[in-house]
C-alpha positions in Angstrom: -12.4 22.5 0.6 -14.4 20.3 3.0 -12.4 17.5 4.7 -13.6 14.0 3.7 -14.8 13.3 7.3 -16.7 16.6 7.6 -16.0 20.2 8.6 -14.2 21.0 11.8 -16.6 21.0 14.7 -19.3 19.0 12.9 -21.1 16.1 14.5 -20.4 14.1 11.3 -16.7 14.4 11.8 -16.8 13.7 15.6 -18.8 10.5 14.9 -16.5 9.3 12.1 -13.3 9.8 14.1 -14.6 8.3 17.3 -15.6 5.2 15.3 -12.1 4.9 13.9 -10.6 4.7 17.3 -13.2 2.6 19.0 -12.4 -1.1 19.3 -14.7 -3.3 17.1 -16.2 -6.1 19.2 -15.0 -9.6 18.5 -17.6 -11.5 16.4 -17.1 -14.4 18.9 -19.0 -12.2 21.4 -22.2 -12.4 19.2 -21.7 -16.1 18.7 -21.5 -16.6 22.5 -24.7 -14.5 22.9 -26.6 -16.6 20.3 -25.4 -19.8 22.0 -26.6 -18.5 25.3 -30.0 -17.7 23.8 -30.3 -21.2 22.3 -29.3 -22.8 25.6 -32.0 -20.9 27.4 -34.6 -21.9 24.9 -33.5 -25.5 25.1 -34.1 -25.4 28.9 -37.6 -23.9 28.3 -38.4 -26.8 25.9 -37.0 -29.2 28.4 -39.3 -27.7 31.0 -42.3 -28.4 28.7 -41.2 -32.0 28.3 -40.8 -32.4 32.1 -44.3 -31.1 32.6 -45.7 -33.6 30.1 -44.1 -36.6 31.9 -45.5 -35.4 35.3 -42.5 -33.7 36.9 -43.8 -30.2 37.7 -41.1 -29.2 40.3 -38.3 -30.0 37.9 -40.3 -28.3 35.1 -40.6 -25.1 37.2 -36.9 -25.1 38.0 -36.0 -25.5 34.3 -38.4 -22.7 33.3 -36.7 -20.3 35.9 -33.2 -21.2 34.7 -34.2 -21.1 31.1 -35.8 -17.7 31.3 -32.7 -16.2 33.1 -30.3 -17.7 30.5 -32.4 -16.6 27.6 -32.8 -13.0 28.9 -29.0 -12.9 29.5 -28.4 -14.0 26.0 -30.5 -11.3 24.5 -28.8 -8.7 26.7 -25.4 -9.9 25.5 -26.5 -9.7 21.9 -27.9 -6.2 22.4 -24.6 -5.1 24.0 -22.7 -6.5 21.1 -24.8 -4.6 18.5 -24.5 -1.4 20.5 -20.7 -1.7 20.6 -20.6 -2.6 16.9 -22.7 0.3 15.9 -20.5 2.7 17.9 -17.3 1.3 16.1 -18.4 0.6 12.6 -18.3 1.4 9.8 -14.9 3.0 10.3 -13.6 5.7 7.9 -10.9 4.6 5.5 -7.3 5.2 6.3 -6.8 7.5 3.3 -9.9 9.6 4.4 -8.3 10.0 7.8 -5.1 11.2 6.2 -6.8 13.6 3.8 -8.7 15.1 6.7 -5.5 15.5 8.7 -3.9 17.1 5.7 -6.7 19.7 5.6 -6.2 20.4 9.3 -2.5 20.9 8.8 -3.2 23.3 6.0 -5.5 25.2 8.3 -2.8 25.3 11.0 -0.3 26.7 8.4 -2.7 29.5 7.6 -3.3 30.2 11.2 0.5 30.3 11.8 1.0 32.8 9.0 -1.7 35.0 10.5 -0.5 34.8 14.1 3.1 35.4 13.1 2.2 38.1 10.6 4.2 36.5 7.9 3.3 36.5 4.2 4.1 33.8 1.7 6.3 36.2 -0.2 8.4 36.7 2.9 9.2 33.0 3.3 12.8 32.2 2.4 12.1 28.4 2.5 8.9 27.0 1.2 7.3 23.6 1.8 7.8 22.5 -1.8 11.5 23.3 -1.6 12.0 20.4 0.7 11.8 17.7 -2.0 11.7 19.3 -5.5 12.1 16.0 -7.2 9.0 14.7 -5.6 7.1 17.7 -6.8 8.3 17.1 -10.4 7.2 13.5 -10.1 3.7 14.4 -8.9 4.2 12.9 -5.5 3.1 14.9 -2.5 4.0 14.1 1.1 1.5 14.5 3.9 1.7 18.0 5.4 3.2 19.6 2.2 2.0 23.2 1.9 3.3 24.0 -1.6 4.6 27.5 -1.5 3.5 27.8 2.2 5.6 27.2 5.3 7.0 23.9 6.6 4.7 21.8 8.8 5.9 19.1 11.2 3.5 16.9 13.2 3.5 14.0 15.6 1.3 12.3 18.3 0.5 14.5 21.3 1.0 13.3 24.9 -2.0 11.5 26.2 -3.5 10.7 22.8 -4.9 7.4 21.7 -3.4 5.6 18.7 -4.8 3.0 16.4 -3.1 0.9 13.7 -4.9 1.1 10.4 -5.4 -1.5 7.7 -2.2 -0.1 6.1 -0.3 -0.8 9.3 0.2 3.0 9.9 -0.6 4.5 13.2 -3.0 7.4 13.6 -3.9 9.4 16.7 -6.7 11.3 18.4 -4.5 14.4 18.9 -1.4 15.8 17.3 1.3 18.2 18.2 1.9 20.6 15.2 4.9 22.8 14.5 4.8 25.3 11.6 8.2 26.7 10.7 8.3 30.1 8.8 11.8 31.1 7.8 11.9 34.7 6.7 14.8 36.9 5.6 15.6 38.1 9.1 14.3 35.6 11.6 12.9 32.1 12.2 9.3 32.2 13.2 7.6 29.1 14.8 4.0 28.4 15.6 3.0 25.4 17.8 -0.4 24.0 18.8 -2.2 20.8 19.7 -4.9 19.5 17.3 -7.9 17.6 18.6 -8.5 15.4 15.6 -12.2 14.5 16.4 -13.2 18.2 16.4 -10.5 19.7 14.2 -10.0 22.4 16.8 -6.6 23.7 17.9 -5.5 24.5 21.4 -2.4 25.5 23.4 -1.2 27.9 20.7 2.3 29.3 21.1 4.5 31.5 18.8 8.2 32.0 18.9 10.5 34.3 16.8 14.2 33.8 16.8 17.1 35.7 15.1 19.2 33.2 13.1 22.4 33.7 15.1 20.5 32.6 18.2 19.5 29.2 16.7 22.1 26.8 18.1 20.7 23.4 17.1 18.2 21.9 14.6 18.3 18.1 15.1 16.6 14.9 15.9 17.3 13.2 19.2 16.6 9.5 19.9 16.4 8.6 23.6 14.8 6.1 26.0 11.3 7.2 27.1 9.8 5.6 30.2 6.1 6.0 30.8 5.2 7.6 27.5 1.6 8.7 27.7 0.1 7.1 24.6 -2.7 4.5 24.4 -1.8 2.2 21.5 -4.6 0.1 20.2 -3.6 -2.6 17.7 -6.9 -3.3 16.1 -9.0 -6.1 17.6 -5.7 -7.7 18.9 -5.9 -5.5 22.0 -3.5 -2.8 23.2 0.2 -2.8 22.1 2.6 -2.9 25.0 6.1 -1.5 24.5 8.9 -2.9 26.6 11.8 -0.6 25.9 10.4 2.5 24.4 12.7 4.7 22.3 11.4 8.0 20.9 12.8 10.3 18.2 12.1 14.0 18.6 12.7 16.9 16.1 13.9 19.9 18.0 15.0 23.5 17.5 17.1 25.0 20.3 18.2 28.6 20.8 21.0 30.1 22.8 18.6 31.1 25.7 17.9 27.5 26.2 14.4 27.7 24.8 13.4 24.5 22.9 10.7 23.7 20.4 10.3 19.9 20.0 7.9 17.4 18.5 7.7 13.6 18.6 8.4 12.1 15.2 9.2 8.5 15.8 8.6 5.6 18.3 10.1 2.2 18.5 10.5 -0.8 20.8 14.2 -1.7 21.1 13.3 -5.1 22.7 11.0 -6.1 19.9 12.1 -4.8 16.5 9.0 -6.4 14.9 6.8 -4.2 17.0 7.5 -0.8 15.4 5.2 2.1 15.4 5.0 3.3 11.8 3.8 6.9 11.9 2.3 8.8 9.0 4.9 9.9 6.5 5.7 13.6 6.8 9.2 13.7 5.2 10.7 14.8 8.5 14.3 13.9 7.4 14.0 16.0 4.2 12.5 18.9 6.2 15.4 18.8 8.7 17.9 18.8 5.9 16.3 21.7 4.2 16.1 23.8 7.4 19.8 23.0 8.1 20.8 24.1 4.6 19.0 27.4 4.9 20.4 28.0 8.4 23.9 27.2 7.1 23.5 29.9 4.5 22.2 32.4 7.1 24.9 31.6 9.6 27.8 31.8 7.1 28.5 28.1 6.5 28.0 26.8 10.0 25.2 24.2 10.2 23.5 24.2 13.6 23.3 20.7 15.0 23.9 18.8 18.2 
């Protein structure tokens, strides 16, 4: 099925995603440009009046200034229209989410291929996470049905924008695909470039269940987080005391697979970063239940 914004790698998709994350210019900029044009034209008319009353030197000065101001006004207006065309019309928030959902499904298929795991080998499926939601016809973003579990979050260095629905979306995402089989926990990780739909930095890990020592979320202060947060036309959102929440799987060797699943500002509770809903808490609970069974009643957690 083709994603709403276009197939991965298509010019149509790149154009739509880039428009979503570009700042729409303030209409006041066009108003200022029009006022500048009218001011320049008023000076040109004034020059004609000065010429009629026999003041050629002043008329010449008014012509020069009027011409410069008028040209500048047209330049400002042209710049506004170029910026507006580059940023509008933006794709709808739900189309962004549906396209991301398609990308996550593609990543899940890629994970199964790279890890050489079949759907029949999975001991925990995506739709096992919240069976009541399945019965009610509600589907969370990233749900893969009888496929593996998928977790995602904003990647380091990505640009974020708050949508009309107040939910933040990003130019790139970290993706983790969890494939629990009968004898091991297989994990696939990659970074998704959302504009192109391409994946990079692919990694795979396979752990025996006794080696998994923790499946948890960790909230901690995070200084200098590398995210550019754009709050619509209001400008960039500045966080004072950044706290991040990470989902992580840790094994006895010290290896750690982690993904950012939450951001907040402790100094300003009203400035919260609402991320796309992926049901992360239900995913963690489901993975813990399965590992408890595999490890004989001991739930790995820190």
